[in-house]
N, C-alpha and C positions, 0 to 999 in steps of 0.2 A: 535790277539793282533799286528799283526804290520801295518805299518801303511807308508804314505809314507811322510817323515819330513825333508827334502830339504827344510834349509833357513830359519824353523820356530826359533822362538824365534829371532829374529831379530829384531830392531829397528825402526820403521816408522814415515815418518816425520807427526804429526798432522796437516800441511795444504793442506796435499794432500790424494782425495777419491783413497783408494782401489777396484780396480775395475776385477771384474771376468768376464769374458768370455769364455763359452760354444760352444766347434763346436766340431759339432761331425766327422771331419775327417780333416779337417786343408786344406784339399785341397792339395790330394795327388801328383796328378799329376799337375791338373787345378782349379783353384777358380771356383765354381759353382760361382752366381747369388748374394747368401747370403751371401759366402764369400767375395763377390767384396767388398759389400754394409757394412761390419761389418771391411773389409781394412780399407776402408776411415775414418770411425771413429774412427776407432783404433790410424792411426796418428794425427787425431784433437783430440783424445782425451788423446795420453800419454804424451803431452806437460804442460795436466794439473791434470795428477791422472797416479797412479803405475798398471799400466795393467798387467793384468793376463793374459795367455790365458790356456787354457783349452781344450786337445785332446785326442784322440787313440793313435794319432801318432806325430812325427813332419810333417811338411809337407811345399806346397806352403804358406799358408798364417803365417802361422811364421816370414820364409824367411825374407817377401817382408813386414811385419809389425817391423819386429828387433824387437823382442818376443822372448825371454823364453818359453819354452812350459814347463807344470806340465802335463806328462804322467800320464791318466787319462783314465779308460771307460767313453764312454759319449752314454751310450746304448739311446734309443728311448724305446717312449709306445705307439709307433701307432697300436700296439696287442690289449692293453686293449676295454674289451667287452663295457665299459658303466662308465660315469666318475665317478659314484660312488663309482668305486671300489677300495679298500685301494689299493693305490699305494705304501704305506710304507711297506706290504710284497715281493714288488718288490725284488729280488735278488743284486739287483744294488741302493737300495734307501741308506741302511746302509755306504757303505763306501763310496758313495756324500755327506751325511750330515758330515762325519769323516773327507773327504777334506776340507768341509764346517768349519768345528771346526779349524783344524790347519794353515790354509790360512786368515781362518777371514776376508773378505771379507767387504769391506763396501756396495755393489753391485754387484747382480747377473746379469749377462746379460746373454741372451738367443736367437736362433733365429730359424726360421724355424717353419714348419706345430708340429713336435715330443720332443721343450724338457720339456718334463711335468716332468720327475724325480730330474733331478736338479732343476728344478723352484720348482715345490714344496717341496724340500730337503730344498731351502733357507725361504719357507715359512712356515716353521716351526718352524724355529733358528729365524724367525721373521728380515731377511736380504729382504731390497726391493728388486723386480723383474723387471727389465724392459726389456719388450716384444717386440723383433723387428721385423718387417714382412712385408716381400718382395710378398711374392704369396698373393692372395685372397682369400679368406675361400672358395670360391666354389671350387678352385682349387681340382683335384679328389687326391690329393695329402693329402688332410685335410680329419679327418674323422668326423662323423656327429657331434661330442660331440666337437670340437677341440675347439668350438667360447665357449662353458662352462669352457673350461679349461682355458683360455685364462684370460679370465675377471674372473672365479676364483682365481691365483695364479700371476698373475700381476699388478703391483703397476703402472708401466706405460705402454703403449700400443705407441707405434712411428711406421709408418708407414710410407711407400714410397707414398703411394697416398691415394684422398680419396675414391678409389674402392676397397683397401686395407683395410679399416677400416667401410667402411658402413655399412657393415653386425656384428658389434660390437659395433655400433655409438647406448646404451640406455643409457636413466637417471642413471644406478645406472654407467655404464663407463664413460662417456662424460668428465668428470673434468680428468680425468686419458689417455686421445686418446692425442696423439701430431701428428702434419703429418711432419714427417721429409724427405722428399727427398732427392734421392741421389745428388751426387754432380760431377765431374769428374774433376782433379785438371791439370792445363792449360798444367803441362812440362808432365802429360801423353802421352796429343796427340799430340806436339814431332811440335806444328805448322809450327813450320820454316822449318821443312824439309818437307811438304807436296808437295810443287812443286817437289821434290825427290821420294815420293813415287808415286807419279799420274804419273809421267812419266817413272819406273822402272819400275812397274806390267804394264803401259799401255803395254810398249814395249815388255814384257816377252810374253802378252798374242795374239798375236798382238792387239795394236788398234791403230789406229791414234790418231792423237788430236782431230781431224775436225770429230770422230764420238762422239754420245754421250752415255754413259753407262748408263743403267737403273740397276741399283741394288736392291739383297733380298739378307740380312744376315741374320743366325743366328748362334750360337754357332752349335746348335745339328742341322738338318732337320726332325725333328718333321712332322707328318701329322698336326697337331693341330697348325703349325706355317703360314703353308697356302702357301706353297711354290706350290702344285698343283694351286690356286688361280692365283698364278703371273707366273705360268707357262699360263694358260689357257690368263687371260691378257696379256701379250708378246708377241704371237701368235698373237694378234691382232692389237698390237700395230708392231710388224717387219712388216704385209702388209702394212701397211698407211707411216710409215719411215723408208728408208731403208739405215738412214745413222746412226739409232742406233742398240748400241751392247746391252746386256743383258748381268749382270755378277752372279753368282750364289756362293754365300761367306760359307760351314760351312762342318761343318764332317756330313758323313751319318751314320744314325743310325737306318733307315728300308728301308732298301733293297728294298724292295717288291713296297714299297710310292715313292721310286725316280725311280725307273726302271719305272714304271708308267709313272709319267714325263716327260723322257727322251725320253717313245713310242710316248707322243703329240709331243713333239719339232719335233725330226724327223718324223715325219707322216706332222705335217708341210710344210718342208721344207728351214727351217730357220736354222738348227741344226749349220752353219757356224759358225752365229751370234753368239751365245749362251757360253758363259767360265764359269769354273769350277775352284775357290779355295778355301782352307783352308782357315778359318777364324780368329781362334786365333793361335797364342799368342797375337800378333802384329793386331786387329783388322781397328786402325787408321792408315797404310801401307796401305790396302783394300778399304774403306770407301772414301777414300783420292781419288783414281782412276772412283769414281762411279762422275755422275751428279747428279742424280736425285734416291734416297732409299723410296723401297716400305715395309712399315709393315705389311700384309695382315692377321692381328692374330685370329686364330678361337673362341678364349677361352679368358676369361675377363682376359688382360692384365694387373698387378698391378703398370710396369711400363717398360719404353722398354728405356734402355741403346743406343740401335742401334738407334733409334729414336734420343735422346741428342744428341750423339756424331755425327749424321751425322749434329745437326745445327750447334753443336762448327766448325765441319769444314766445317761452308760454302756451309751446301746442302740442295736440300728441300726433304722436309719428304712427302708422300703421304700414308697412314694409314684406316683402318677398324678402326669403331666404337664400340671400343675391351675396354671395362671396366676403367684402367687408359691412353692408348691414346686417349680419347676422352677431356680427362682431358689436358692431355698434350700440342694435338696441340692448343686447343684452350686456353690455357694459352700462348703459343707462337703464336699469332693469324694467326692460322691453320688450321680453322675448315671450309676452306672451301678445303682444301686437304682431308677432311676425307666424306668416303663412307660406307656405310650401310654393318655390318659383313656377307660375302656371298653374295654380291649382284656385281660380276663379268667382268656386264654390268658399271659399274657405277665405279667400282675401275678403268678399259680402260679408261671411261671417265677422271676421274682427271689425269691419266696421258700423257694426247693427250693434252689439256689442259694446262698440265706446258708446257710439247713439244710445243705447237705454240704461246708460251709465249714470247719466246723469248729473251732479251737483259731486259726485265723483269721480269724474272725468274732469273737474278740474283738479279737484287735488293729485291725481296722476299726472297732469301735465304738468304742474307745480313741483314732482318730485324728483320728475322727470330733468326737467329744469337744472332742480343742483346738482343732480345726475352728471348733465351733461357740462357742468361746469369743472365739478369734480373730474373730469376725465380725458375735455377738450378743451379746456376753458384757458387764460391765457398764463397765470400763473402751471399748469400740469406743461406745457405746450414747454415756456421756459424751463421747466427742471429737468423735459426731455432734452430738447438742443444744448443746456448748460455738459450733459453728459458726454455727447459727441464732441460740442465745440475744445472740451479738453484731451478728445485723443487728439484729433484735429489739431492743436493747435501744441501736443507735443512731439506730435511726428514734425510739425511745420518750422522749430525753435534747434532740431535736431538736424534738421535740413541745414537752414542756414549758418550752422556751427559750422559745417561744412566751406564754407563760403569765406569763412576768412580768410586775409592774406597766407598766413603757414600754411594753408592746407591744402589753397591752392593748385592746378594741375601746373608745369612747369613747359610754356609756352616762351616762345622769343617777344621780348618786348618791340614795341615800334615798329612789329610787323601786323603783316592784313591776310584776314583768314574769316572763312567762311564757313559752316555747317554744312555736311552731305547731303542732305535735305532742305531744306531753308536755302534760300538765294540773297540773302542778306547783306555783305559786306561789314566787316568794323573792323578796324583799328587798333589791335593792345596795345596800351601805355599805361603805365605806374597801374598795374594789375585789374585798369577796366576794358569796357572792350566799348568801344567807342564806332557810332554807323554810322555809316552813311547817307547824307541826306537820301542822295542821288546819284545817280551816273557820271552829272556834268561835278560832282563834287567829288569825285571821286578823281577823276581827271584832271581837272583842276591843280592836285595837289603832287601834281606828277606818277602818282598810285599808274598798274596796266593790268593786266589780268594776269601774265606772268610770276606776278605779284602774290598772287594770292597763293593761300595757305589751304588745306579744306582738312578739315577733323572732324569727331563725332557731333554731329550736335548738342549733345551730352554733356560733354567736359567743355564744350564754349559757354553754354548754358550756364556752368557755374560761377565764369566768371557778371560781375555786375556792370551795368550795364549805365552807359558813361550818356556823356552829355555828345549829344547829333556833330558831326562836323560837314561843317555848313560851308561853300564859297561866295555867301553873297548875306553880307559880308565878311570877309574873311579876317575876321574879328578875334581877337588870341581866344575871345570862347571858345568862338566857333571852331579852328583851326586846329592843325597836330601839335599837342609843347614841342615836337624836337620834327624843326626844319630846318633846308634851305631856302633862302630868300633872297630879293634883290629888289633896290625902288629903280627910280629912274635911272641911277647912275651906272657903273657895269661894276661897280664890288660888292659880291657875296656875304650875305654873313650865315653862321647856325646858329641859327633862334631854338634856346633851350637853356633852362630853368629861369623865365621872364626875363632872359638879356640875349642882346644878340653881339657874337661875336662875327668880326673880320676874319675871313677865307683867307689866304695869302696867294694858296696856289692851288692847284688843281691838284695835284702831288699830294697834299698835306691831306686833303678829301681820301683820295681814295685810299690813303694808309690807314682811316680811320672808318671806310667800309663803305662810305660815304658817294654817290653817284655824282656827280657834277654834271649830268644834265636832266636833276631832279629839281634845279634851280625854280622858286615858284619867282612871280612877277606879284611884287602884294603895292599899293600902294601909298608912298611916300610918307602918308602920314600915320599907317600903323607901323611901320619899320622906327619913324622918329620916336613914340610913347612910350621905346624899348631903352632900357640903359644899353651905350654902350661898354662892352667886357666887363673889367671891375677894377676895383681897388688894386694898382698893378705890388702899392707895399706886402712886403712878408714881413709875420711877423716873427723876429732871432726865433723866437719857442716850437716855432710849429717847421716843421717840417712841407720842404716843395713837393705839391704834388709830380707821379709821369706818366696822368693825365687826365682826358678829359671827360667829361661827364655831365649829366643833366644839373649835378649839386655844385658842381667847378668851373663853372659858365665863367672865367675872370679872364684868356686870352686871347692873343690874334691865333687861329689857327694856322703853323705853318710846318712846315717837311724836314722830317728828321729821318733818314735814309734810316736811322739806325735802331728805328722805333716803328714797328708793327701791330700796335694794338689798333684790335678795331672796336668804336663808339661801340 
């Protein structure tokens, strides 16, 4: 019955959407491509929405985004055998539903190939889901049925390129697909410091300013990033241009592949013209030292931040026709710098032509920079995001209207409820569901397991979440608004409407549906602060009320056999 209840019951601005981002690890040491994409999105949205970050543990993403973290397991369901498997039976499903009950986001935002559990939990509660795609569905990390799951659970699908979205474009999903390529904030690249970065790294290598650097950059030097193809090309270029140097930037993750590339370079006789550095975390300092950037990806890239950063830094970029790379170079006027995927001779030809262009090389790089700004700059990103968020906001406000008091489901007030799949138990009072902070609090207020009524989670979710019920201390804000209590003496009171009404007899309690065994022992100090009963004087113009409710808390409760109303 325990749950994360921090911050519950707090009022929320009616003008702000509450968006919950689910991130598996929040970048424990370094950000993944997906997390960088989320970081950009969070920075834009936190100015216009209340953003909540859910992660296994705090990490780099939370620090850079400037958001508090709700620490909660974010499991993946990549091992599900089929899309028809009942994901609700996953042990992590109930706690995720619990979290959504407590925090009640307007939108759930997930990203990557495996956030099926939070997406399905949100969908069951009728919370709209925005699914971010930064990879292509053909990527090996995706399960065969991932596309089906995305279409099933996502209300909006935002992809970084047409290449990432193409497998999902069907008649059914077309209306919910949005193209939202990433951008790069100008201050992140520190443009004023580019000359300093360039001089500092070239001096450290060392490389003279007269030498041109052809570079390869990838956070991790995996075989599919094309390092061996870059090496084969570089050896051929080195034989033609003695003034050219080569820079490989990235972390080694496949020793065998890296040794193969180094051996190829050593056997060429040009080893002294090759240099190696780490790329992260300050990639702009490395890219600033290059003159030409080669991106020979051997898989269908969805989007290349290396290419975008290169253009924004005023560099020429040559690439294979690999997924989004072809899309990007075409959009920036660089289609002539594309080579067929895996064609080393064509790649070498494109590099040689650029090196031989002379002064035209800088002019072409400047044109690419302007085109990249127009296609992928901050303004272009915000325009696309505004279109997406207009659709999101419209849907969220429609759902909020369903939660107004007049449209809520009819459930018994002052009764305890739980959802079918979530473990949390709530007390329903005054149109809100108040969660119990713990099993101890549930028992302290004399509730029993047999009192719990089970309803569909989607029904329970429509009620706003109220203040948490706690027993330490049992103050007015922490306890139920209607309850039986007594202090150090034997006299029992009905606490209701901010008052305490003395109970004259147990028969009077039973007559109103109250159980005398449910009396809660409270400190006398807690009772003494409540006014006793009400003003016994009646206005001659006011008809005497014949029943007792939370607004009519003015008299002692007495037994009247002729009356059988329930409280």
